N, C-alpha and C positions, 0 to 999 in steps of 0.2 A: 407392566400398564405401557401403553406406549403414551407419548407428550400430548397427542391429537387427543387420547382417548381422556386425559384428564383436562383437559380444556374445554371438552363437552360435558364429559358426566358428572363432574365435580363440580362443574361450575353454578347450575342449579341449587345445590344442598347450600355452598356458600352464600350465593346472593340472599336466602332465606334466614341465614343465620347471622347476618352481618349489617342489614339494612339499617339498625339503628346507631351503628359504631359510626365514630368521627374516621378521615378519609384517609389519615395514616396508619387506624387501626385495620382499615379494611385492607391497604397496601400488605400489614404485618401478617394478617390470616391466609390471604390469597399467597404469600412467599413461600410461609410457613407449610402449607399444603403441599405444593411444589417441590420444596426441599423434601420433603417426607417421601414422596413419590420416587424423586430424583436416587435418594439414597436407598431405595428397596431395588432400583435397577443397579445402581450401580454396585452394590452388595450381588445383584445376580452375575454381574460381569465380572466377579473375582476380587472386587477389591474387598480388602480386607475389613474388620470392624474396627481393628484399631487405628487404620488411616483412615476409614470415615469419620473417625472424631473430628476431622479436621471442620467438619460440617456443623460442627454443634454451634459455634458461635459467629457462624455468617450473617453478614446483615444484606438487606436491601438497599443498594446506594442510588437514590435518585440521578444523584451528580452525574454518574457513570454511564448513565442511558442518555443523558442530555448532551454529554459530551459526544458520545460515539452517533449520534443524531447529526455532529456538524465537526466533519474532520477538517485540519487545517488546511489539507491538499487543496480544497474545495472552498473554503472560506475565504480565500484571498485572488486577486488575480494574478496567472503565471508572474508576470513582472515583479511584483511586490514578493512573491514567494521566493522566486529565485535570487532577488536582491537579500534574503535573509539567508537562505541555504548557501549561499555562496559570500555572503559577506566579508568584509577584510578583516573583520575579528575573527571569522569560523576559519577562513585561509590560513591565516598566523597561526590560528590555536592548531590545525592541523597539520603542518610544518613543523611545528615543536613538537607534536607527536611522532611525525614519521623523524625526528632526530634524535626522540628520546628513545624509541624503541627499533634501532635499524636491525639488529641482528633477529631479534622475534619476528619481526613482518619479512625478513628475509627468508627466514625457515620457511614461514607459511605461503610465502610465496612460492618456494621452490617445490612445494610439496603439493599444494595444490592448483598452482596455474594462475592465480588470480593476483595482478596487480596490486601492490600496498596501498597505492593511491584510493583504491575503491573500497578497500578494507576501510582506511582512515577516514573516507568520505561517509561511508554508512555510519561508522560508529558517531562521527561528528553531527551527522544528521538524526538518529538516533537517541542520543544520549546526552549530547554535547561532551564529546568524549569522556563519557564516563560521568559528567556532574550533575544528570538529570537521568537517573537510573526508573524513577518511579517509587513511590512510595505508598501506592494503593495496597491492601490485602489481595491478592490475586483471586483467593477461595472467592471472596465475597464479591470482586469484579466479575467474573465469569457467573458466579449463580446471579446476580443482577441483570446480566445482559441475556441469560438463558430465558429467566423467569419473564422478561420483560417481553419475548416473544416475536420479536421481528426476524430472527434468526435463531432461533431456540436450538435448532439441530445443530447447528455450528457450535454454538458456546457449550451446549451441553458435552459435547466431543472434546472440549478443549478443559471443560474441568475434569472430565474424568482423567484425559490428559497430565491435568497439576497433578489429581490426587496420585496417577503413577510415578509421578515424579518424586513426592514425598517417599510413597512406598519404595522405591528405588535408594532412596539414601542422598541423592544428588546435594539436597538441601533440606533445611528443616521448613516447617510450616512458619514460624516466627520472619524467617529469612525472604517467603516467598510471596515478594511486592513487586509490584509493575505500575503500569500506565492505565489508564482508564478503559483500555481495550483487553488489558490482563498481558500485553507484551511483557518481556522481562529481560533484563540484566542490561549489560553494555550497549548493546546491539538488537536489544530488543525481540528477542524470539517469543512468540506464541507456544505455548506448551505442546502441541504437538509437533511442531519444527523441531523443539528443544529434543524430543524422542526419538525423532527420526535421523536428526543431524548433527547433533553437538557433541562435539570431541574432548577428552581428556587430553589434552597438549600437552600440559606439564608433568602429567604421569603422575598425578599424586591420588590416584583414585577416585577423583569426584568429578565430572563434568560441571564445573564452578564458573559460572555466566555472570553469579553475583558478586563476587569477590572484587575488592579495591583492584586486583592485580588481574588487566584484561586478556592474559593469556589464551584461556581457554574460549572466552567470548569472540576474539578476532578470530583465531582461528577456524572456531566452529563458524563463523560467516562464511569465510574461504569455503569450509567444506562443504556448506550448504550451495552456494554458487557454484561450485564445480558438478554436484548431484543435479543440479536443474540446467545442468547442460552447457557452463560456459566455455568460450570458446577462447584460448590461449592466442592472444596474439592479435587478435581481432578487436577494431574499435566498438564501442557502444554506440555511439552517433557522431556526426559532426554538423557544423552549421553549413547551411550551402546558399546560394542564390538562384533564383528563379529568371529567367528572362521575362522580357514583358511579352505579355499575353500569351502566357503558358497555361495551358490547359490544363486548369485544375481537377479534372476529373483524373490524371493520372496520379492523385496524391493519395497517400491512406497508406495504414502499414499493409493492407491486403494486396497492393500490386508492386510486392520487388522486381528490381530490374539490374541489370549488370550494370556499373558505372559507366561503362563505354558506351551503353544504351542512352543513360540519362545524359552522359557528356553530348550526344548526337542532340539531343532535345533541347541544348542549350544552358542546361543545369552546372553551375560551376563548384566551386568552394566558396567559400562567403567571401574570401580575399581576391577572387576574381578568375583562380589562376583553374586550369584544365584539370577534370576529375581523373585522380588515378586509383588503381587497387582493384583487385579479384572478386571479392565480395559482393553478394545481391546487397543491395540496400534498397527502402523505401522512404517515400517522403512523407512528412506530417508537417502539420500547420497547428501546431497547438494554442496560438494567437491570432489564426486566422492569415492570408496570404500576405498582409502588409507589416506581420510581424517576423519574427524568428522562424526560420525553414530548416528544418532536421532531415540527415539521410540517417536511417536507422539500419542498425545489424542484430544477428541474433542475441548478442550479449544486451541490447536493449529488452527483450521480450525476456529474458534470464532476469535480469533487475526488477521486472514489474512481477513477477513470483515473489518479491520481499514486501514488495506495495506496489498495488495495480494500479494506483494513478500516475498517468502521464507526468504529471507535475514534480512528484517526488521522483521519478525516473529520470527528469531531467534535471532535479535539483542535485541529486548523486551525482552522476553521469558530469555536469558542468564543476560542480565542486572537485570533482575527482581528476577533471582537466586544469582547472586551477593547481591544484597540490602537483601535480606532474609538471606545471611550471607553463602550462598553454595558457590564451591572453581570454580576455571577456568576450562575451557574446557580444557578435557586430551592430545587428538588427536591433532598431528599437522598436518597445512594446507599445503597439496601436492604444490609446485610450479605452475604441469599439472595437474590438474584436470581431471580426467578419462585418464590422461598419454596421454593428447592430448593437443598441442600447442592452443593459444587463436584464432589464426586463423584457425587450423584446425577446431576446436568446431564452430567459423562462419559458415566457410564454411558447414561442417554438417547439422546447421539449414538451410541454404540458400537453400541445396538443396531438403530436405524436404519439406521446403516451396513450392518451384518449383514444385515439383510434389504432393501438394497438400494436403500434411501432415503437419498441423498447429504445428510448432515447435517454435511459439513465435519470437518474436526481433532477429535477428541475432547478439547477444551480447556477446557470447562465457559463457552465464550461461546457462547451460543444466540442468534445474530442472525438476519439474515432470510434466511442460507441455512439456517440450522437450522429455522426456522419453515415457510419453504417445503417441507422434508422431511417436515414434520410435516403439512403440507396434503396432501402427495400421500399420505402414510400414510390419513391420514384418508379422501381421496376411495374408495380402494382397499378400504377395509373398508366403505365406505358410510354411514359414521356422519357426524354434522354436523362441517362443517369451520370449525376456529378458528383452526390454526396455534399454537395455546397449548400451552406445555411444562408439564406440571405431575406432580407425585406421581403421579395417578392415573393417568395414560399410562403413565408408567414402569411402573406395577404390571401395564397389561395386557401392555408389552412383554414384560415377564418370561413 
């Protein structure tokens, strides 16, 4: 039976059976019915009866669902997020980890071509260097998110992958714990990513990303990035400066140019020095034109496969820069990105969404998805396409 069949055909029977029950009991009844349906489909896909016993004590976790609806990458401004991502304490801790594991990180770097500072930066961002690996049972987490339904197909697939991990013997049910989203271990792999990319780097017969020893987890992260297209020797991004009067229609990750072409348009390094380098780069304005401007490269997009939020990628990239000895971001973060209040930016997103232009979650963070929606709207109206959010645009949408 397909998930949509469950939601349509069984719902009627459930309504008649539980109308007199308290709210908590209602959730339990619906969750139990979904679990029975999922168990049957998992068995049909080849999961053994022994492995399916992992579903016996699964519980619905409302807190997991609430957390999933408010990811930290959009709950704070980019300036606040980066202040935490690359805090002095985290930089110091990362430097200590690089000094503690020089041989291991060197071997990983040599085999996969990913610089150690990126691996350590992801480690720091994901679990505070292994200190916070998550304590929520992964099976219950994924089951709760699948049952809740917003992304049912995604989380049912991840739940099936988690059962396959147990069946393979890489870990046990009692050790299969992680975050509110079901991410696991030192570098927070989702189950499906674990199955595809985790490696047994210490050759003990298991791909153990949960152990106190971070060997397999750090190597698996490098293996993942290489598989996603990491370009050895290429930067992830660097901060640049735009000349006065620069046409913002040229900005956005869909408009890469050669660096010498950007230089002709007056773009420089943040220091004011002339751009050099051969790789094509695109300009993004994560906090608007008065905040930091970044020229991004292919490795930026590789990092986005780990976590799609631009703020996360910039956090990892900036932390890696600091671990490599480079300086802080030069430009200041504006109090009102794009010269709009949070409420105005949220309204802009809502109005674009209502018209069918997919501007993303109305959280006030207008990144590349929001700018793409603005371009689509401007194209549909036959007006100059800039992709620039503004109060004037909001007035038109009203």
